[in-house]
C-alpha positions in Angstrom: -8.0 3.9 19.0 -7.4 2.6 15.6 -7.9 4.4 12.4 -7.6 3.5 8.8 -6.0 6.4 6.5 -6.4 6.3 2.7 -3.8 8.6 1.0 -5.4 9.7 -2.7 -3.8 12.9 -3.9 -5.7 14.2 -7.3 -2.5 15.1 -9.6 -1.1 11.5 -10.7 -0.2 11.9 -14.3 0.6 8.3 -15.6 -2.8 7.3 -14.8 -4.7 10.9 -15.2 -7.8 10.8 -11.8 -6.3 7.5 -10.6 -7.5 7.2 -7.1 -11.1 7.0 -8.7 -10.8 5.5 -12.0 -13.5 2.8 -12.4 -11.9 -0.7 -12.2 -14.5 -2.9 -12.4 -17.2 -1.4 -12.1 -16.1 0.7 -9.4 -13.9 3.4 -8.3 -10.9 1.9 -7.1 -10.7 3.7 -4.2 -13.7 1.8 -3.2 -12.2 -1.4 -2.6 -9.6 -0.2 0.2 -12.8 1.9 2.1 -14.9 -1.4 1.6 -12.0 -3.6 3.0 -11.1 -1.2 5.7 -14.3 -1.1 6.7 -15.0 -5.1 6.6 -12.1 -5.6 8.9 -14.2 -4.5 11.5 -10.7 -3.4 13.4 -11.3 0.3 12.4 -13.5 3.2 14.6 -12.3 5.4 11.7 -11.9 5.5 8.2 -10.3 8.5 6.8 -9.4 9.7 3.6 -6.6 12.0 3.0 -6.4 14.4 0.0 -6.1 17.9 -2.2 -9.0 17.5 -4.0 -12.6 17.7 -4.0 -13.8 15.6 -6.3 -11.6 12.4 -4.5 -13.7 13.9 -0.9 -17.1 13.4 -2.7 -16.1 9.6 -4.2 -14.7 8.9 -0.6 -17.5 10.5 1.6 -20.1 8.6 -1.0 -18.4 4.5 -0.5 -18.3 6.1 3.5 -15.1 7.3 4.0 -14.8 10.3 6.2 -12.5 13.8 5.1 -12.0 15.5 7.8 -9.6 17.9 6.8 -8.5 18.7 3.2 -4.6 18.0 2.8 -2.1 20.7 1.4 -0.8 21.3 -1.9 2.6 21.0 -0.1 1.8 17.1 1.0 0.2 16.7 -2.5 2.9 16.5 -5.3 4.8 14.1 -7.1 7.8 13.8 -4.6 5.5 13.9 -1.1 6.9 10.3 0.3 4.0 8.3 2.1 5.5 8.9 6.0 5.0 12.2 5.9 1.5 12.5 4.9 0.3 9.5 7.4 2.0 11.9 10.4 0.6 14.5 9.1 -2.9 12.9 9.4 -1.9 11.5 12.3 -1.5 15.0 13.9 -3.8 16.6 12.5 -6.3 13.9 14.2 -4.9 13.8 17.8 -4.7 17.8 17.5 -8.6 17.7 17.2 -8.9 15.5 20.0 -8.7 11.7 18.6 -6.9 9.4 20.4 -4.5 7.0 18.3 -3.3 3.9 18.9 -2.4 2.4 15.9 -2.6 3.7 12.5 -3.0 1.8 9.0 -2.2 3.7 5.9 -4.3 1.7 3.1 -3.2 2.7 -0.6 -6.0 4.1 -2.5 -5.4 1.9 -6.0 -5.3 -1.8 -3.9 -8.3 -3.6 -5.5 -6.7 -7.0 -4.4 -6.8 -5.6 -0.3 -8.4 -7.7 1.8 -10.1 -7.2 5.2 -8.5 -10.4 6.2 -4.8 -9.5 5.5 -5.8 -6.3 7.3 -6.5 -8.4 10.1 -3.6 -10.6 9.9 -1.0 -7.7 9.9 -2.5 -6.4 12.9 -2.3 -9.6 14.9 1.2 -9.6 13.8 1.8 -5.8 15.2 0.8 -7.0 18.4 2.4 -10.6 18.5 5.9 -9.2 17.5 5.9 -6.1 19.2 6.8 -4.1 16.5 6.4 -0.8 15.0 5.3 -1.7 11.6 3.9 -4.4 9.9 3.2 -5.3 6.4 2.5 -7.4 3.6 5.1 -8.7 1.6 5.1 -11.6 -1.8 7.8 -13.9 -3.0 9.8 -12.8 -6.4 8.7 -15.1 -9.2 12.3 -15.5 -10.4 15.6 -15.8 -8.1 17.0 -12.0 -7.6 20.7 -13.8 -7.4 20.0 -14.8 -11.0 19.2 -11.3 -12.4 21.0 -9.3 -14.7 21.7 -5.9 -15.8 21.4 -4.6 -19.7 23.3 -1.7 -21.2 21.8 0.2 -24.6 23.7 -2.1 -26.8 22.0 -5.2 -25.1 24.7 -6.7 -23.4 24.5 -8.3 -19.5 26.0 -8.7 -16.6 24.9 -10.4 -13.8 24.3 -9.1 -10.6 25.7 -11.1 -8.7 28.1 -13.4 -11.1 29.4 -16.1 -8.0 25.6 -17.2 -8.5 25.7 -18.1 -12.0 26.0 -22.0 -11.2 24.0 -21.8 -8.1 20.9 -24.2 -8.4 17.8 -22.0 -8.0 16.8 -24.3 -5.0 19.6 -23.8 -3.3 19.5 -19.6 -3.0 17.7 -18.2 -0.3 13.8 -17.0 -0.9 13.3 -13.0 -1.6 10.5 -11.1 -1.0 9.3 -7.6 -1.9 6.7 -4.9 -0.3 3.2 -5.6 -2.1 2.4 -1.9 -1.6 -1.7 -2.7 0.1 -1.1 -1.3 3.1 1.0 -0.7 6.5 0.1 -0.5 9.8 2.3 1.7 12.5 2.0 3.0 15.6 1.6 6.2 15.7 4.9 7.3 17.2 7.1 5.5 14.8 4.8 7.5 11.8 5.4 11.0 13.5 9.4 10.1 14.1 9.8 9.2 10.5 10.8 5.9 11.3 11.7 3.8 8.1 8.9 1.2 7.8 11.7 -1.4 5.8 13.8 -2.0 8.6 14.1 -4.3 12.0 10.8 -2.1 13.4 8.5 -3.8 11.1 7.2 -7.3 10.8 5.5 -8.7 8.0 3.0 -11.4 6.5 3.3 -13.0 3.2 0.7 -12.6 0.2 0.3 -15.3 -2.8 1.8 -13.2 -6.3 -1.9 -13.6 -7.6 -3.0 -11.1 -4.9 -0.4 -8.8 -5.6 -0.1 -6.0 -8.7 1.4 -2.8 -8.7 -0.6 0.0 -10.4 1.6 3.0 -12.2 1.2 2.5 -15.6 -1.9 1.6 -18.1 -0.1 -1.7 -18.8 -0.2 -2.1 -14.9 -4.2 -1.0 -14.9 -4.7 -3.3 -17.8 -2.9 -6.6 -16.6 -5.2 -6.0 -12.9 -8.5 -5.8 -14.1 -7.4 -8.9 -16.1 -6.4 -10.4 -12.8 -9.4 -9.0 -11.1 -11.7 -10.8 -13.3 -10.2 -14.2 -13.3 -10.2 -14.2 -9.5 -14.0 -12.8 -9.0 -14.7 -15.6 -11.5 -13.1 -18.7 -9.1 
């Protein structure tokens, strides 16, 4: 059985009620639920939450809430892997066999069913424990600088001061939308960013972290432009 697991705790600080806040007319979690459903890969789409209102919204859009997450796994410092491992373990103890689990973040309105399918195919093709999307940095990271409180700067890699951009290797970063993983890897706490993972590449216009109100505004503007094309 393949299962989508959407973590959605209720205690967001920077954007209150972030996981069910309206985004372009729908609670933002609805986009993750719909993408999972439209992928036609999952036997179950579940939401792991500690919040009854989030649970009600998730049920309305077709997700299952087979259990409520404990407060110990719902604070500001709880990493993703233990949350997904807890969900897998709880489902297995209830008699649900799991061959693969995909963590889909609740605030990922640009997530697409086709990308979920492509990453799953990559997981199988490359015989890895994880698969997830990445995208390119818009500027060569090798030319990056750090800045102190007085405005002074220093290059992280001064040896590349005179290197042409086209001669520098492409750098990628995690998209932060979803992560396929094999249950044993989740349960063992195996790191995702390692040689245990394979990746697919998404265009930058489909990528936006949503951690602050400014991020939220930018994401909605991006979404509106994409919908109008």
